[in-house]
C-alpha positions in Angstrom: -23.9 106.5 -3.3 -22.6 103.7 -5.3 -19.3 103.8 -3.4 -21.1 103.8 -0.1 -23.2 100.8 -1.1 -20.1 98.9 -2.3 -18.3 99.7 1.0 -21.3 98.4 3.1 -21.7 95.1 1.3 -17.9 94.5 1.1 -17.6 95.2 4.8 -20.5 93.0 5.7 -19.1 90.1 3.6 -15.5 90.5 5.0 -16.8 90.7 8.6 -18.7 87.5 8.0 -15.5 85.8 6.8 -13.8 87.0 9.9 -16.6 85.7 12.1 -16.2 82.3 10.4 -12.4 82.5 11.0 -12.9 83.3 14.7 -15.5 80.5 15.2 -13.0 78.1 13.6 -9.9 78.9 15.6 -11.2 80.1 18.9 -11.0 76.7 20.6 -7.5 75.8 19.4 -6.3 79.3 20.3 -7.8 79.0 23.8 -6.2 75.6 24.2 -2.7 76.7 23.2 -2.6 80.3 24.2 -5.3 80.7 26.8 -8.9 82.0 27.1 -7.9 85.7 27.2 -6.2 85.5 23.8 -9.1 83.6 22.3 -11.5 86.3 23.7 -9.4 89.0 22.0 -9.9 87.3 18.6 -13.4 88.9 18.5 -11.8 92.3 18.0 -11.0 91.2 14.4 -14.6 91.5 12.9 -15.2 94.7 15.0 -11.9 96.3 13.6 -13.0 95.5 10.1 -16.0 97.8 10.5 -13.6 100.7 10.8 -11.2 99.8 8.0 -11.6 101.2 4.5 -12.1 98.9 1.6 -9.0 98.6 -0.6 -9.7 98.7 -4.3 -7.5 98.8 -7.3 -8.7 101.1 -10.1 -8.0 100.2 -13.6 -6.6 103.0 -15.8 -9.3 104.9 -17.6 -9.8 103.9 -21.2 -9.4 106.5 -23.9 -12.7 107.0 -25.6 -12.5 106.9 -29.4 -13.5 110.1 -31.1 -16.8 109.9 -32.9 -16.4 110.0 -36.6 -18.2 112.9 -38.3 -19.5 112.7 -41.8 -21.4 115.2 -43.8 -25.2 114.7 -43.6 -27.7 115.7 -46.1 -27.0 118.8 -48.1 -27.4 122.0 -46.3 -27.2 120.5 -42.7 -24.4 120.8 -40.2 -21.9 118.0 -39.5 -23.5 115.4 -37.2 -22.1 112.4 -35.4 -22.2 109.2 -37.4 -21.9 107.0 -34.2 -25.2 107.1 -32.3 -25.7 105.7 -28.8 -28.4 103.0 -29.2 -30.0 101.7 -26.0 -28.9 104.6 -23.9 -32.5 105.1 -22.6 -32.7 101.4 -21.6 -29.3 101.6 -19.9 -30.4 104.6 -17.9 -33.6 102.8 -16.9 -31.7 99.7 -15.8 -29.3 101.8 -13.7 -32.3 103.5 -12.1 -34.0 100.2 -11.4 -30.8 98.9 -9.8 -30.5 101.9 -7.6 -34.1 101.6 -6.4 -33.5 97.9 -5.4 -30.3 98.8 -3.6 -32.1 101.5 -1.7 -34.9 99.1 -0.7 -32.3 96.6 0.5 -30.5 99.4 2.4 -33.7 100.5 4.1 -34.6 96.9 5.1 -31.2 96.3 6.4 -31.0 99.4 8.6 -34.7 99.0 9.7 -34.0 95.4 10.8 -30.8 96.5 12.6 -32.6 99.3 14.4 -35.5 97.1 15.4 -33.3 94.4 16.9 -31.0 96.8 18.7 -33.9 98.9 20.1 -35.9 95.8 21.2 -32.8 94.3 23.0 -32.0 97.6 24.6 -35.6 98.2 25.8 -35.7 94.6 27.2 -32.5 95.3 29.1 -33.7 98.6 30.5 -36.9 97.1 31.7 -35.0 94.2 33.3 -32.6 96.7 34.9 -35.5 98.8 36.2 -37.3 95.7 37.7 -34.1 94.6 39.6 -33.2 98.0 40.9 -36.8 98.7 42.0 -37.1 95.4 43.8 -33.5 95.2 45.1 -32.2 96.0 48.5 -28.8 97.4 48.8 -26.7 95.1 51.0 -23.1 96.1 50.2 -20.7 98.0 47.9 -17.5 97.2 46.2 -16.0 100.5 45.1 -18.5 102.0 42.8 -20.4 98.7 42.3 -23.6 98.4 44.3 -24.6 94.9 45.4 -28.4 94.3 45.6 -30.4 91.4 47.0 -33.5 90.7 45.0 -36.1 88.0 44.3 -36.0 89.1 40.6 -32.9 86.9 39.8 -32.1 83.3 40.3 -28.4 83.7 40.6 -25.7 86.3 40.9 -25.3 88.6 37.9 -23.6 91.8 36.9 -25.3 94.6 35.0 -25.0 98.4 34.3 -22.4 100.1 32.1 -22.1 103.3 34.1 -24.2 102.8 37.2 -22.8 99.4 38.1 -24.6 96.7 40.0 -24.4 93.1 41.1 -27.6 91.4 41.9 -27.8 88.3 44.1 -30.9 86.2 44.9 -32.6 86.4 48.3 -31.4 82.9 49.2 -27.8 84.0 48.6 -26.7 84.1 52.2 -28.8 81.1 53.2 -28.0 78.5 50.5 -24.5 79.6 49.4 -21.5 78.6 51.5 -19.1 81.5 52.4 -16.5 80.4 49.8 -19.2 80.1 47.2 -20.4 83.6 47.9 -16.9 84.9 47.7 -16.2 83.3 44.4 -19.6 84.3 42.9 -19.1 88.0 43.9 -15.5 87.9 42.6 -16.7 86.5 39.3 -19.3 89.3 38.8 -16.8 92.0 39.9 -14.4 90.6 37.3 -17.1 91.2 34.6 -17.3 94.8 35.6 -13.6 95.4 35.9 -12.6 93.6 32.6 -15.2 95.6 30.6 -17.3 92.6 29.6 -20.5 94.5 29.8 -19.2 97.2 27.4 -18.0 94.3 25.1 -21.5 92.9 25.2 -22.9 96.2 24.1 -20.5 96.4 21.1 -21.3 92.8 20.3 -25.0 93.5 20.2 -24.3 96.4 17.9 -22.5 94.1 15.5 -25.2 91.5 15.8 -27.8 94.1 15.0 -25.9 95.1 11.8 -25.9 91.4 10.8 -29.4 90.6 12.0 -30.1 88.7 8.7 -26.9 86.6 9.0 -27.1 83.2 10.7 -23.4 83.1 11.1 -23.5 86.2 13.2 -26.1 84.6 15.5 -23.8 81.6 16.0 -20.9 84.0 16.6 -23.0 85.9 19.2 -23.6 82.8 21.2 -19.9 81.8 21.0 -18.8 85.3 22.0 -21.0 85.3 25.0 -19.6 82.0 26.1 -16.1 83.2 25.7 
């Protein structure tokens, strides 16, 4: 249990440092190496989640043998080196374990609440669009819907893939604008951006208490 707790907090801390690093270098990397390379930087904090924590263990100290001296006449030999404070040490360890467990429950509870609330909101949004939408075209396995539920073109759906366009799409958008808008949303599907958003939300949920993670989430979505 102690090793698991240590791994959790070490991982959260090192992921935060990697998020800070990506936030600091994403714009220079994008400028010199392109937006795609800068986007790939976000793999670093995700990869850290699956890496073990490297620790160096000090060699175990040899415990000195307790000295034994004769006790009162007629008794057996007893240890002359008592362990004062052992009861208080055990109580302190128990109290520390309790606080760690409380922190762990709060952390996992907050992560679960954030993830479930975001997922439920997305599923409701998806249901509203699909129920209101009218199928107007297909691009491979991507269904293109026209609906009044959106103000502009957007892509959604990890497995059952959709692009939703507003009802004024063919009236107010020029042919070239429609073509570029649809190509843009198709690119989101084909490049795996929606799956990346799902992974990003999972990481954000684990760091729900961390303001750096919220800044990183905004920057990640922009990238």
